[in-house]
N, C-alpha and C positions, 0 to 999 in steps of 0.2 A: 475958310480956314478953322474956324471954331468948331464947325460940324465935323471936320476931319479929326481934330484933337479929341472931341467927345467920342467919336467912333473908335479911335485907336485906344483910348482909355478904357472904354467898355469892353473891347476885345481882350485887353490885358486882364481885366478883372474876371472875365469869363475863363480865361486860360488858367488863372491862378485857382479859381473855384474848382476846376477839373483836376488840377495838379495836386491839390491838398490830399483828397482821398487816395489818389495814386501813390503819393509818397508814403502814406501810412501802410498801404498794401505792398509796397515795394515793387510797384509795376513800372517797367521800362516803357519807353516811348518807341513804338514800331508802328509805321504806317500800314494799315491794313483794316479789314472788316472789324476786328475787335476793338480797335481805337475808335472807329466810327460809332460803334455801339456804346462805348464808354462816354463819348462826348455828346451823344444824342440828348441825354436828359439836361445837363447844364445849358446846352445851346438852346434846347426847346424852351426851358424856363425863362432864359434871357430874352428870346424873341417874343414870347407871349407878354411878358411884363413891359418890354420896351414899346411894343405896338400899342398896348392898352394905355400906357402912361405918356408916351411920346418923349420919355426921358431916358436916353440910353445909359448915362452914367448911374442914375438911380437903378435901373434895371440890373446893371453889372454888379452894383453893390449888394442887391438882394441876392443875386446868384452866388456872389462870393460868400455872403453870410450863411446861405444854405449849404454851400460846399464845405465851409469851415465846421459848421455844426455837424454835418455828416461825418466829417473826418474825426472830430472829437468823439462822437458816439461809437464809431467804428474802433477807434483806439481803445476807448474804455471797455468795450465788449471783448476785444482781443485780450486785454490785460486781465479781466476777471474770469472770462469763460473760455479763453484760448480758441476763439472762433470769431471770424468777421461777421459783419451784418449780412444777412441772407434775405431773400425776397419776401419770405413769410413774416419777418420782423417788420417790414414796411407796412403790411397790412394789419399789424397789430398796434399801430401807432396810437390809436384812440385809447388803448389800455393804459397809456402813460397818464392820461388825464383821469381815467376811471379809477385806476389802481396804481398810483405812483410809487407805492411802498414795494410793489412787485416789479413794475416795469423799469424803475429807476432805483434800485436798492443800494448800489454801490458808488456812483459818482456823487460828488460833493454838490448837494442840492442848492446851497447858498451860492456857489459859483455859477450854477446853471441859471438860477433866477436872476442874478445880477447880470449875467451875460445877455440873457434874453431881454431884459429891461433896457440895457444899454444899446442893444442892436435896434429895438423898436424906436427909441428915442432918436437914434441916428437916422433911421429910415424916414421918420416924419420930417426931420430937419433937412435932409438932402432932397426930399420930394419938394418941399417949398422953395428951397434954395436954387434948384436947377429948373429953369424955365422949360416949358414944353417946346421942343424943337421941330416936331412934325406931327401931322395928323394921318394916320394909317387910312388909306381908302378901303372901301368895302371889298374890292376884288382881292385884296391881300388876304383878308379874313377868310374869304371863300377858298382861295388857293391853299390856305393852311389846312383845310379839311382833306386835301389830297392824300397826305401821308397817313392821316388817321384812317381813311377809307382803305388805303393800301394795306395797312396793318390788319384791319378787320378781314380784308379779302384773303390774306395769306393764312389766316387762322381758320378759314372755312375750307371744307373739301371742294375741289380736289387739290387745291394749292397747299393745303396744310402739310401734306407729306413731303413736298419739295422743300418748303420752308424749314421743316424740322431736319431734314437731311442736311441742308445748308448749316443750320445752327450746330448740329452735332459734328460737322467737319471742323468746327472751331476747336474741338478736342478738349471740351470740359471734362474733368476727371471725376467730379462729384465732391471733391475735397475743396471747400470754399476758400481756404487760405491759399492753396496752390493755384486755383483757378483765378482768384482775384489778382495774384501776382502775375499771371500769365496773360490774362485777357482784360483785366481791369476791374476794380471794385463795383463800378456801376454796370458794366457790361454783363456781369454774371447774373444780375437781376433779370435782364432780358432773356438770357440764355436759359437759366433755371426756370423762370416762370413759363415761358412759352414751351419748352420741351415738356415740362410737367403737365401743362394743359393738353398738349398733343398726345401724350401717352396715357393720360388718366383713364379714359373709358376702357381701354384694353386691361389696364392693371386692375381697375375696379371690378371688371367682369371676372377676373381670376380670383378675386377675393370675395365674391358674392357669397351670401348666406346659403348654406346647405343644411337644411333642416334634417336632423336624424332623430327618430323617436325610438327609445329603448324601453322595453316593457319591464325588465328586471333591474330597475334603478334602485339605488340606495336612498334612504330617506334621512341621512344625517345632514346637519348644516355644513355649509362650506363658506368659510370667511378667508378673504384675501386682503391683506393690508399692504398698501403701498405707503411706507413710512418715509416722510419727507426727510431727505439728506441722511438717511440711516446707513451707517457702516460700522464695523467692530473697530472703533476708535482706538482700541489697545494696539492696533497695528501702527499707530503713530509713533509710539515709543515704549520700550520694555518697562519704563518707570510708571506708566499709567496704571491705576488701580486694576488688578486682575478681576475684582469682583464688580466691575462697572456694570456688566450686563448679566446678572444671575438668571433671569427668566429666559434670556436667549440661549445661555449655555445649557440650561436644563432641557429646553425644547430640542436643542440639537442632539443632546445625549439620548433622549428617549423618543424622538420623533422618527420620521422616515428618512429625510436627508437634509443636508445643509451644504453651504459652500459659498464660494465667491460668485458674484453675478456680474458678467460683462454687460454694461449698460450703454446705450447709444448716445449718452450725453454726459456732460460734466458741469457741476455747479448750478445748472438751471435746465430749462427746456424739458420739464417733467413729462410732458405729454409724449415725448419720443419713447421713454420707457413704458409709460402707461399703455400706449397703443401696442408696443411690441409684446408686452406681456399678455394683454387681452386677446390680441389677433394671432399671436404666434408667427407673424410675418417678419422676415428679416428686412433690414434697410434696403437691400438691393431690390426687393419686390416692389418697393414704394417709389423708386426712382428719386427725383428731386423732391417729391412730396414728403420724404422722410423727415425733412427739417421741421415740419409741423403737420403731422397727418390729419389733424382736425381742421386745418384751414380749408381744404377742398376735398381730400381724399375721402374722408369718412362722412361726406354729405349724402352718401347712399349706404344702405345696410351692408355691413362687412361681417364676415364670419368670425366669431369671437368665442371665448370661454363662456361668456354670458349667454350667448345663443345656445351653446351645447348644454348648459345647465337648464335653460329654459325648455329645451326640447325634451328634457326628462321630466318636465312637470314642475320645475322649481320656480318659485317667485325670485326675481333677480332685482337687486337693489344696489344703487351706487350712492355711497355716502361721502360727501365732500364738504367739509366745514368751511366753505368760503363762497363767494358770489358764483352762483351757477352759470352766469353769463361769461365768466372768464375762460378763454380759449373755446367759447361757444359750446361748452358742455351742455347747456340747457337744450340745444338742438341735436348734438352729436350723440349723446348716450342712448337715445332711442334706436339709433342706427347700429349701436354696438350691442343691442340685445337687452337693454335694461327696462324693466317695467316701470321703474321709479327712480328718480334722482332727488336726493335730499341734500340741501345746502345749509349754510349757516343760519338761515331763518328758522330752521327747526330747533335751534338750541335756545334755552332760556336767556333772558337779558343778563342774568348773573352767572352765566357759565364761565368757568375758569378760562382766563386768556393769558398767553405769554407773548410779550411783544406785540400785542393787538390781535394775535391769532388764537382761535379756539384751541385750548389745550388738548393733549393726547388723552388724558384721563377722562375728560368730558366726552370725547369721541368714543372712548371704550364703553362708557355708561349707555350712550344712546345706541351703540351697536348691540349691547346686551339686551336693551328694550326691544330692538327689532327681531332679535333671535327669539325672544319669548313671545313676541306677538305673532310672527309669521312661521316660526320654526315647527317641526324640524326641517321641512322641505323648503329651505331658503338659501339663496346664494347672496352674500353681502360682500360688495367690493368697496374697500375704504381707502380713501386718499387723504392723508393727514396733512396738517399745516404747521403745527407748533414749531417745528425746528427749522423753519424757513429763515434764511438770512435777510438782512444783516443782523448779527448778534450783537446788539449794542449794549445790552445790560450788563452789569457786573454780577457774577455768580458768587455772591458772598457766602452762600451756604455750602458751596463745594470747596473741598480742601485744595489748596494751591498745589499744583503739580510741578515739582522742581524742574522736570525736563523742559517745561514750557518757558523757562527763564531766557532761552535763546531768542524768543520772540519779543517784539516791541510791546509796550503796555497795552496799546488798543487791540492788537491782534491776540495778545494773551488773554485778555478779558473776553474777547469774542469766542475763542476756543473753549474757555471755561464755561461760558454761557451755553455753548453748543453741548458740552459734556453734560450739563445739568439737564437739558431738555432730552438728551440721549437716555438718561435714567428714566424719564417719564415715558418714553417710547417703549423701553423695556418693561416698565410697570403695565402699560397697556397690553403688551403681548402677554404677560403673565395673568392679567385680569381675564382676557379672552379665552385663553387656554383653560383657565379654572372653571369658566362658565361652560364651556363645551364639555369638559370632563365631568363636572358636578351635575349639570342639569340636563345633558343630552347623552351622557355616557359615551361620548365620542364626537365624531365630526372631523372635518379637515380644516387646518388652519395653516395658511401660507403667509409669510411675512418677509418683506424685502425692502431695500432701499432704492429709491429712484435714481439717485446719483450721489456722489461724494459732495460735501459742502464746499463752497467756494473759498478755500484757504490756500491759494497757489503758493504764497510766499512761505506759509507755515510748512507745507508739504516739502518744499525745497530745503528749508533749514532742518527739518527733522528726518529728512531722508526717505519719505514715502514716495515710492514711484508707482505702486500698483493703484490704478484708478478704478478698479472694480468695487462695486458695493457688496453687500452680503445678503443671503436669503436663507430660509428654512421652510420646510414642509413637515407639519406635525399631524400625527394622529394618535389617539390614546393607545397605549400598549404596542406601539410599533417599533420601538427601539430594539437594539441600539441604532441610532442614526448613523449614516454613512456620508462622508464628504464626497460631493459630486459637483464640480464647478460647471456652471452653465452660462449660456447667453440668455438675455432677457426674452427672446423670442422662443426659447425652448422651455420656459417655465410653465406656461399653460399645459403643455403636454405632460410635464412631470406632475403637475397638480392632478390632472385627470387620471394618470397612471396609478397614482396612490389612491384616488377615489375608486377607481374600478377594481383595484386589488382588493379593497375592503369589501366591495360587492361580491367578488368571487369567494372571499373567505366566509362571508355571511351565508352564501348560497350552499357551501359545502359544509357548513357547521351542523 
């Protein structure tokens, strides 16, 4: 009788563990293949822990804790980034420990630590309080290998095609919020990951590097800056200082073009925009790999703006003032055509930092050094970090903006801190423009925001609905610039068009 009670209690705990993420996702219960996929993970976790420990209630509690933790994380991501957890997030779990300031920027860390400590203490207590009720024989462990071997088999040719066809019949749209509600928040990990793996070889082949060598190349430097969370914040409200971005305004007036940039992410997931700009590939061409192209897709060489510059004899450098291992850039950038990746270790110990990140002005100084050292035939792609959230500090030096009074104090301080760093991004733009104009008599400078900052409540209160960032492409004496709105995957072609136009003008001069 006691064994039946324990089994029933454990089954109830597993059911609740599966139900919590489904509740967050708004998933209804329908018997079918999608439900089986959604239940596969919690059931598998329970079975393995129960067999290993011989304690079904303990295994149920562990499964419940994991299900509750997943539901909390999914809810937090939806609230801050308006997107549920996707399969590539799971593979980045170790970044939580390596860089918690990036992986867990918005949830309350005190609550998380207290919750984890409480759960661990409860686990230890229940493990010792619940006696072992059975010992799993060897044949059960051998039998558990069968589904693992079956999964490996369906991922190998010739069964892979049939497995993919079956998964595609589930009707995943590619919108994770919609698919999580239709199929289940855990089921979409199986669907997205397996379909992405099955399609990857074909998609990578289409994106393979195609070296082009041009004899009549220009020898001016090319600098492309991906500015963290940059957008023209004057769009927030008419009362925000019109002189907030003087260098941006000047470069728009006398550059080639400027406008709004439709980016494939919001609030985070920088590499989506980064890869779109460098590769010129729309999200549809990446399939489910578009959630994080650096996870698997870019593990082989991909045709990019850097390769195009390299084929013209340019030295190609990526400068990112952070840990080169984050998102695997230390492995990926070579496949994207960069001769060299420079990370935060290249900056002096006393380099200016804002909220712990290398400041934009320090990045501008190092970029200038690279231009002087390797120019004029150099392509530098810069990914900044200063304006990465959360924006905790008070911006005392920045005048209070009256329109922000509708925000709560914490959010108002965060927006003010963001605006202060936005001025530094603008100063970086002006510094690089002056260097190109003064020391190289020209060159191409592109500057854009990877995504808008994560202020969902502020946008709602201030009435900002347009989630595009802003960009510009500047060359000396090219103005007046014209407004042309673009998608991120069109920006590389626009940069090359301006570069090649200058080549033709020089040849005809």
